[in-house]
C-alpha positions as CSV (number, residue, x, y, z in Angstrom):
1,M,26.2,-42.0,-11.4
2,T,25.1,-45.6,-11.7
3,L,24.7,-47.6,-8.5
4,G,23.4,-50.8,-9.9
5,L,20.2,-50.7,-7.9
6,R,17.5,-53.3,-8.5
7,D,14.9,-50.9,-7.1
8,G,15.7,-47.4,-8.4
9,A,12.8,-45.9,-6.4
10,L,14.9,-46.3,-3.2
11,L,17.3,-43.5,-4.4
12,R,15.2,-40.6,-3.2
13,R,16.2,-36.9,-3.6
14,D,13.4,-35.2,-1.8
15,A,12.5,-34.9,1.9
16,W,9.7,-36.9,3.4
17,V,7.1,-35.0,5.3
18,D,3.6,-35.9,6.3
19,G,3.4,-38.8,3.9
20,A,4.7,-36.8,0.8
21,W,7.9,-36.1,-0.9
22,V,8.9,-32.4,-0.5
23,E,11.2,-30.6,-3.0
24,G,12.3,-27.6,-0.9
25,A,13.6,-24.3,-2.1
26,G,17.0,-25.5,-3.2
27,R,19.3,-28.4,-3.6
28,F,22.7,-29.6,-2.3
29,A,25.1,-32.2,-3.7
30,V,25.8,-35.5,-2.1
31,T,29.2,-36.8,-3.4
32,D,31.0,-40.1,-3.4
33,P,34.0,-39.7,-1.1
34,A,36.0,-42.3,-3.1
35,T,35.7,-40.4,-6.4
36,G,34.2,-37.0,-5.7
37,D,31.4,-37.7,-8.2
38,V,27.9,-36.3,-7.5
39,V,25.5,-39.1,-6.4
40,A,22.4,-36.9,-6.1
41,Q,21.1,-33.4,-5.7
42,V,19.0,-33.5,-2.5
43,A,16.3,-31.1,-1.3
44,R,17.5,-28.4,1.0
45,L,14.6,-27.5,3.4
46,D,14.6,-24.4,5.6
47,A,13.4,-23.7,9.1
48,A,9.8,-23.1,8.0
49,A,9.8,-26.6,6.4
50,A,11.3,-28.0,9.6
51,S,8.5,-26.5,11.6
52,A,5.9,-27.9,9.1
53,A,7.3,-31.3,9.8
54,V,6.7,-30.8,13.5
55,D,3.2,-29.7,12.6
56,A,2.7,-33.0,10.8
57,A,4.2,-35.1,13.6
58,H,2.2,-33.3,16.2
59,R,-1.1,-33.9,14.3
60,A,-0.3,-37.6,13.9
61,F,0.7,-38.0,17.6
62,D,-2.6,-38.6,19.3
63,D,-3.7,-41.3,16.8
64,W,-0.3,-43.0,16.9
65,A,0.0,-42.9,20.7
66,W,-3.3,-44.6,21.1
67,A,-2.9,-47.1,18.4
68,L,-3.0,-50.7,19.6
69,P,0.4,-52.2,20.5
70,G,-0.2,-55.0,18.1
71,D,-0.8,-52.6,15.3
72,K,2.4,-50.7,16.0
73,A,4.3,-53.9,16.1
74,A,2.9,-55.2,12.8
75,L,3.9,-52.0,11.0
76,L,7.4,-52.1,12.5
77,R,7.7,-55.7,11.6
78,R,6.7,-55.0,8.0
79,W,9.3,-52.2,7.9
80,F,12.0,-54.7,9.1
81,E,11.0,-57.2,6.4
82,L,11.3,-54.6,3.7
83,I,14.7,-53.5,4.9
84,V,15.9,-57.1,4.8
85,E,14.4,-57.6,1.4
86,H,16.2,-54.5,0.0
87,R,19.5,-55.1,1.9
88,E,21.7,-55.0,-1.2
89,D,20.3,-51.8,-2.6
90,L,20.4,-50.1,0.8
91,A,24.1,-51.1,1.2
92,R,25.0,-49.8,-2.3
93,I,23.3,-46.5,-1.6
94,M,25.3,-46.2,1.6
95,V,28.6,-47.0,0.0
96,A,28.0,-44.4,-2.7
97,E,27.4,-41.6,-0.1
98,Q,29.5,-42.8,2.8
99,G,32.4,-44.7,1.2
100,K,32.7,-47.7,3.6
101,P,33.5,-51.1,2.1
102,L,30.4,-52.9,0.7
103,S,30.6,-55.8,3.1
104,E,30.6,-53.4,6.0
105,A,27.6,-51.6,4.5
106,R,25.7,-54.9,4.2
107,G,26.5,-55.5,7.8
108,E,25.2,-52.1,8.8
109,I,21.9,-52.8,7.0
110,D,21.6,-56.0,9.0
111,Y,22.4,-54.1,12.2
112,A,19.8,-51.4,11.3
113,A,17.1,-54.1,10.6
114,S,17.8,-55.8,13.9
115,F,16.7,-52.7,15.9
116,V,13.5,-52.4,13.9
117,E,12.8,-56.1,14.6
118,F,13.6,-55.8,18.3
119,Y,11.4,-52.8,18.8
120,A,8.6,-54.4,16.8
121,E,8.5,-57.0,19.6
122,E,8.9,-54.4,22.4
123,A,5.9,-52.4,20.9
124,K,3.7,-55.3,22.0
125,R,4.6,-54.9,25.7
126,P,3.9,-51.4,27.0
127,N,4.8,-51.6,30.6
128,I,2.1,-51.1,33.3
129,E,3.7,-51.6,36.7
130,G,1.8,-52.2,39.9
131,V,3.0,-50.5,43.1
132,T,2.5,-51.8,46.6
133,S,0.3,-49.2,48.3
134,H,1.4,-47.3,51.3
135,L,-2.0,-45.7,51.7
136,A,-5.1,-47.4,53.1
137,T,-7.9,-48.0,50.6
138,A,-5.8,-47.0,47.7
139,E,-4.4,-48.9,44.7
140,M,-1.6,-47.7,42.5
141,E,-0.2,-48.1,39.0
142,L,2.5,-46.7,36.9
143,W,1.9,-46.2,33.2
144,R,4.5,-45.5,30.5
145,E,3.1,-43.0,28.0
146,P,4.8,-41.5,24.9
147,V,6.2,-38.0,25.4
148,G,5.1,-36.6,22.0
149,V,7.2,-35.5,19.0
150,A,10.8,-36.8,19.0
151,A,13.6,-35.1,17.0
152,L,16.2,-37.6,15.8
153,I,19.6,-36.2,14.5
154,T,21.9,-38.8,13.0
155,P,25.5,-38.9,11.8
156,W,27.3,-39.7,8.6
157,N,29.3,-42.7,9.8
158,F,26.4,-45.1,10.4
159,P,23.6,-43.4,8.4
160,S,21.1,-46.3,8.5
161,A,21.8,-48.0,11.8
162,M,21.7,-44.8,13.9
163,L,18.4,-43.7,12.4
164,A,16.8,-47.2,12.8
165,R,18.0,-47.5,16.4
166,K,16.4,-44.2,17.3
167,A,13.3,-44.2,15.2
168,A,12.3,-47.8,15.9
169,A,12.4,-47.1,19.7
170,A,10.5,-43.8,19.4
171,I,7.8,-45.3,17.2
172,A,7.4,-48.4,19.3
173,A,7.0,-46.1,22.4
174,G,4.2,-44.3,20.6
175,C,6.1,-41.1,19.6
176,T,6.1,-39.5,16.2
177,C,9.4,-38.5,14.7
178,V,11.1,-35.7,12.8
179,C,14.5,-36.8,11.6
180,H,17.5,-35.0,10.3
181,P,20.2,-37.0,8.7
182,S,23.7,-35.6,8.1
183,A,23.9,-33.6,4.9
184,E,26.8,-35.8,3.8
185,T,24.7,-39.0,3.9
186,P,21.0,-38.2,3.6
187,L,20.2,-40.9,0.9
188,S,20.2,-43.8,3.3
189,A,17.7,-42.1,5.5
190,L,15.5,-41.2,2.5
191,A,15.6,-44.9,1.4
192,L,14.4,-45.9,4.8
193,A,11.6,-43.4,4.6
194,E,10.6,-44.9,1.3
195,L,10.4,-48.4,2.9
196,A,8.6,-47.0,5.9
197,N,5.9,-45.6,3.6
198,R,5.7,-49.0,1.8
199,A,5.3,-50.7,5.2
200,G,2.3,-48.5,5.9
201,L,3.5,-46.1,8.6
202,P,0.8,-43.4,8.8
203,P,1.6,-39.9,7.4
204,G,3.4,-37.8,10.0
205,V,4.7,-40.6,12.1
206,F,8.1,-40.7,10.4
207,N,9.4,-37.6,8.7
208,V,12.9,-37.0,7.2
209,V,13.9,-33.4,6.8
210,T,17.1,-32.7,4.7
211,G,19.2,-29.6,4.6
212,D,21.4,-27.5,6.8
213,A,21.6,-28.8,10.4
214,P,21.8,-25.4,12.2
215,E,18.6,-24.1,10.5
216,I,16.6,-27.3,10.8
217,V,17.7,-28.5,14.2
218,G,17.6,-25.0,15.6
219,A,13.9,-24.8,14.7
220,W,13.3,-28.1,16.6
221,T,15.2,-27.2,19.7
222,A,13.2,-24.0,20.0
223,D,9.8,-25.8,19.5
224,A,8.1,-26.8,22.7
225,R,6.1,-29.4,20.9
226,V,9.3,-31.4,20.4
227,R,9.5,-33.2,23.7
228,A,12.5,-35.4,23.1
229,L,15.7,-35.1,21.2
230,S,18.1,-37.9,20.4
231,F,21.5,-37.0,18.8
232,T,24.5,-39.0,17.8
233,G,27.6,-37.0,16.9
234,S,30.5,-35.0,18.4
235,T,30.6,-33.9,22.0
236,Q,31.0,-30.3,20.9
237,V,27.7,-30.3,19.0
238,G,26.1,-32.3,21.8
239,R,26.9,-29.6,24.3
240,L,25.3,-27.0,21.9
241,L,22.1,-29.0,21.6
242,Y,22.0,-29.5,25.4
243,R,22.1,-25.7,25.8
244,Q,19.6,-25.1,23.0
245,S,17.1,-27.6,24.5
246,A,17.2,-26.1,28.0
247,D,14.4,-23.5,27.5
248,T,11.9,-26.2,26.5
249,V,13.2,-28.8,28.9
250,K,13.4,-31.6,26.4
251,R,14.2,-35.2,27.2
252,L,17.7,-35.8,25.8
253,V,19.7,-38.8,24.6
254,L,23.2,-37.7,23.6
255,E,25.5,-40.3,22.1
256,L,28.7,-38.3,21.8
257,G,32.4,-38.8,21.2
258,G,34.7,-41.6,22.3
259,H,38.4,-42.1,23.0
260,A,38.6,-45.8,23.6
261,P,41.6,-47.4,25.3
262,F,42.6,-50.9,24.1
263,I,44.5,-52.5,27.1
264,V,46.6,-55.6,26.7
265,F,48.2,-57.4,29.6
266,A,51.1,-59.7,29.4
267,E,49.0,-62.8,30.1
268,A,46.6,-62.1,27.2
269,D,46.3,-64.3,24.2
270,L,48.4,-62.1,22.0
271,D,47.2,-63.5,18.6
272,L,43.6,-62.8,19.7
273,A,44.5,-59.3,21.0
274,V,46.1,-58.4,17.7
275,A,43.2,-59.7,15.6
276,E,40.7,-57.8,17.8
277,A,42.8,-54.7,17.7
278,I,42.6,-54.6,13.9
279,K,38.8,-54.8,14.2
280,A,38.6,-52.2,17.0
281,K,40.8,-49.7,15.1
282,F,40.0,-50.0,11.4
283,A,36.3,-50.9,11.1
284,T,34.6,-48.1,9.1
285,T,38.2,-46.8,8.3
286,G,38.4,-45.8,12.0
287,Q,35.4,-43.5,11.7
288,D,33.6,-44.9,14.7
289,C,32.9,-43.5,18.1
290,L,33.7,-47.1,19.4
291,G,37.0,-47.1,17.6
292,A,40.1,-47.8,19.7
293,N,42.2,-44.7,19.9
294,R,44.9,-45.5,22.5
295,F,46.6,-48.8,22.6
296,L,48.1,-49.5,26.1
297,I,50.3,-52.6,26.1
298,E,52.0,-54.1,29.1
299,R,55.8,-53.8,28.7
300,P,56.7,-57.5,28.7
301,V,54.7,-58.0,25.4
302,Y,55.0,-54.5,24.1
303,D,57.6,-55.2,21.3
304,A,55.8,-58.4,20.3
305,F,52.4,-56.7,20.0
306,C,53.9,-53.7,18.0
307,A,55.5,-56.1,15.6
308,R,52.5,-58.4,15.0
309,F,50.0,-55.5,14.9
310,T,52.1,-53.6,12.4
311,E,52.5,-56.7,10.2
312,A,48.7,-57.1,10.2
313,V,48.1,-53.4,9.4
314,K,50.5,-53.6,6.4
315,A,48.3,-56.4,5.0
316,L,45.2,-54.3,5.0
317,T,43.9,-53.2,1.6
318,L,42.6,-49.8,0.7
319,G,40.2,-48.8,-2.0
320,P,36.7,-47.6,-3.1
321,G,33.9,-49.0,-1.1
322,M,32.3,-50.8,-4.1
323,E,35.6,-52.8,-4.5
324,D,35.1,-54.1,-1.0
325,R,38.6,-53.6,0.3
326,D,39.4,-53.6,4.0
327,L,39.3,-49.8,4.2
328,G,37.6,-47.1,2.2
329,P,38.1,-43.3,2.0
330,L,37.6,-40.9,4.8
331,M,34.4,-38.7,4.8
332,N,35.9,-35.3,4.0
333,E,39.0,-33.2,3.8
334,S,38.9,-32.1,7.4
335,A,39.0,-35.8,8.5
336,V,42.1,-36.4,6.4
337,A,43.8,-33.2,7.7
338,K,43.2,-34.4,11.3
339,Q,45.0,-37.6,10.6
340,E,48.0,-35.7,9.2
341,E,48.0,-33.3,12.2
342,H,47.9,-36.2,14.7
343,V,50.7,-38.1,13.0
344,R,52.9,-35.0,12.6
345,D,52.4,-34.0,16.2
346,A,53.1,-37.4,17.6
347,I,56.3,-37.8,15.6
348,A,57.4,-34.3,16.7
349,R,57.0,-35.4,20.3
350,G,59.1,-38.6,19.9
351,A,56.7,-41.3,18.5
352,K,58.0,-43.8,16.0
353,L,56.2,-44.3,12.7
354,L,56.0,-48.0,12.0
355,T,53.8,-47.9,8.9
356,G,51.6,-45.6,6.9
357,G,51.4,-42.0,7.9
358,E,50.4,-40.4,4.6
359,R,47.6,-39.8,2.1
360,D,47.2,-42.6,-0.4
361,P,47.6,-42.0,-4.1
362,Q,44.2,-43.5,-4.8
363,G,42.4,-40.2,-4.1
364,P,42.4,-37.1,-1.9
365,L,40.3,-38.7,0.9
366,F,42.3,-41.9,1.2
367,F,44.7,-42.1,4.1
368,Q,47.0,-45.0,4.7
369,P,46.4,-47.3,7.7
370,T,49.0,-46.0,10.2
371,V,50.8,-47.3,13.3
372,L,52.6,-45.0,15.8
373,A,54.7,-46.6,18.6
374,D,56.1,-45.0,21.8
375,V,53.5,-42.3,21.7
376,P,53.9,-39.9,24.6
377,T,50.7,-39.2,26.6
378,D,50.9,-35.4,25.8
379,A,50.5,-36.1,22.1
380,L,47.3,-34.8,20.5
381,I,46.3,-38.3,19.5
382,F,46.3,-39.3,23.2
383,R,44.1,-36.4,24.1
384,E,41.7,-36.1,21.1
385,E,39.5,-38.5,19.2
386,T,41.3,-39.2,15.9
387,F,38.3,-40.7,14.0
388,G,40.5,-42.3,11.4
389,P,42.9,-45.1,10.6
390,V,45.8,-44.0,12.9
391,A,46.7,-46.3,15.8
392,A,48.7,-44.9,18.7
393,I,50.6,-47.4,20.9
394,A,52.3,-46.8,24.3
395,P,53.6,-49.1,27.0
396,F,52.6,-49.4,30.7
397,D,54.2,-51.1,33.6
398,T,51.5,-51.8,36.3
399,E,47.8,-52.3,36.5
400,D,47.4,-49.0,38.2
401,D,49.2,-47.3,35.4
402,A,46.9,-48.9,32.8
403,V,43.8,-47.7,34.7
404,R,45.2,-44.2,35.2
405,L,46.1,-43.8,31.5
406,A,42.8,-45.3,30.3
407,N,40.7,-43.0,32.5
408,A,42.7,-39.9,31.7
409,T,40.1,-38.6,29.3
410,E,36.9,-36.6,29.3
411,Y,35.3,-39.4,27.3
412,G,33.8,-42.6,28.7
413,L,32.1,-44.6,26.0
414,V,33.9,-48.0,25.6
415,A,37.1,-49.6,26.8
416,Y,38.7,-52.8,25.4
417,L,40.5,-55.2,27.8
418,H,42.6,-58.2,27.0
419,S,43.6,-60.5,29.9
420,Q,43.4,-64.1,30.9
421,D,43.4,-63.3,34.6
422,P,39.7,-63.4,35.9
423,R,40.6,-61.4,39.0
424,R,42.2,-58.7,36.9
425,I,39.3,-58.7,34.5
426,Y,36.9,-58.1,37.4
427,R,39.0,-55.3,38.9
428,L,39.4,-53.4,35.7
429,S,35.7,-53.9,34.7
430,R,34.9,-52.0,37.9
431,S,37.6,-49.4,37.8
432,L,37.4,-48.3,34.1
433,D,35.2,-45.2,33.8
434,F,33.4,-46.3,30.6
435,G,29.8,-47.1,29.9
436,M,30.8,-50.3,28.1
437,V,33.7,-52.7,28.7
438,A,34.6,-55.3,26.0
439,V,36.7,-58.2,27.4
440,N,38.7,-60.3,25.0
441,R,36.5,-59.2,22.1
442,T,35.5,-56.2,20.0
443,K,31.9,-56.6,18.9
444,V,29.6,-55.9,21.9
445,T,26.7,-53.9,20.5
446,G,23.3,-55.1,19.4
447,P,19.6,-54.5,20.0
448,P,19.4,-56.1,23.5
449,I,22.1,-54.0,25.1
450,P,21.9,-50.4,26.4
451,F,24.4,-48.5,24.3
452,G,25.9,-45.3,25.8
453,G,28.7,-43.8,27.8
454,M,29.8,-41.9,30.8
455,K,31.2,-38.4,31.4
456,Q,31.4,-36.3,28.1
457,S,30.4,-39.3,26.0
458,G,26.8,-38.5,26.5
459,L,23.5,-39.0,28.3
460,G,21.0,-41.9,28.3
461,R,21.0,-45.2,26.5
462,E,20.0,-46.6,23.1
463,G,18.9,-50.1,22.4
464,S,17.3,-52.6,24.8
465,R,14.2,-51.8,26.8
466,H,16.2,-48.8,28.3
467,G,16.1,-47.3,24.8
468,L,12.4,-46.7,25.3
469,E,12.8,-44.6,28.4
470,A,13.7,-41.3,26.8
471,F,10.6,-41.5,24.7
472,T,8.2,-42.1,27.6
473,D,6.9,-40.4,30.7
474,I,5.8,-42.2,33.8
475,K,2.2,-41.5,34.9
476,Y,1.3,-42.4,38.4
477,I,-2.3,-43.4,39.1
478,C,-3.7,-43.6,42.6
479,R,-7.3,-44.8,42.9
480,D,-9.3,-44.9,46.1
481,W,-11.5,-48.0,46.4
482,S,-13.2,-47.2,49.7
483,E,-17.0,-46.8,49.8
């Protein structure tokens, strides 16, 4: 299919290992979720090839770990500049394989580039920390040293941003990387590999291995040379990787599922709350671990919120990503089936369907933006991550009720809070069991902040200086200076 790329060399179909494009033993199809058309046939590598990528990263590690901080920074900076330069082509590749609206894809490329720029600066500042000595005639230092080869496993919903956030941090820390993108969206990762090569990253520093996740990632979790593993995806798969990594005691960063509450109190700015609720629910067609899943509205403004929110949802447009509507298709059939199941279950338990609730005639992977009101707390949608364009709304009566309902989940990634009462904002910011709390806004992420959750939403943090921690070990030096 024609993507209208200015630089056709960015549409790569082979894996990138040790500074060369690798064909592999077979191919798999990457399809456009809006049309079902085949975008590309991509190399399917096996476990042996995955191990060969670790060989390459392991060989490259010593030189890269000891490279001057300024040299690392300069190469990352050049990678950032190339990503910005090719923003439109990268966005179009993403739309073709992932389906999100073109404007959202452009925004994701900007987001991805921002992490590479941020860690280009952090690469200049390896942290050496002095320690006040507790021993006579001794001086002490703490050094941060790279752990070694890092395995990075990225999802299909943000195929450029998640790879850039992980890889830029690992590379800045002095690690070398073996990366596995989702088989549904490998083209964005391969385009970034093309630009990394143009930027001058040495062979073996950044490798992208495409194929079946169990075979490739299984080889990496069993390999003791892989010292860190960073994964973004479902909690179910995260638990599996946790177990598989135990025998080699890897450093883990797991950014897993979310089940975000969106809480609106009666004193909130209702117009702002509705506008932010649309963003929190329907960005990336709801396929976002930060997506609001449970809308908890204080009873005095419940009816007004439902009416205004439903009106705003009815105004949303749906269509192929290249047409740049508000919502695009879902990623696959199982995602659509889950929306249907959650809607059907909620209605059977007494919820009211205010709009949507069905597949859209535009194609098999399009689902109408949907609003359910009076959703009981035992409904599936109140217990499971929906990961789609279905909003579930329920009332609450007291602040304690809101906190209890919000925290009644195994997940703890992000919570959204709308209130104009500063004391209430403080109380809930402390009592909500979530790694991030967004107050009177939706967008909170970016390179300077530590992204991550509590409970079953994962381990560790990405972004900020804290994003370097998983890729470094602390070495303690104690030197005697007595004669």
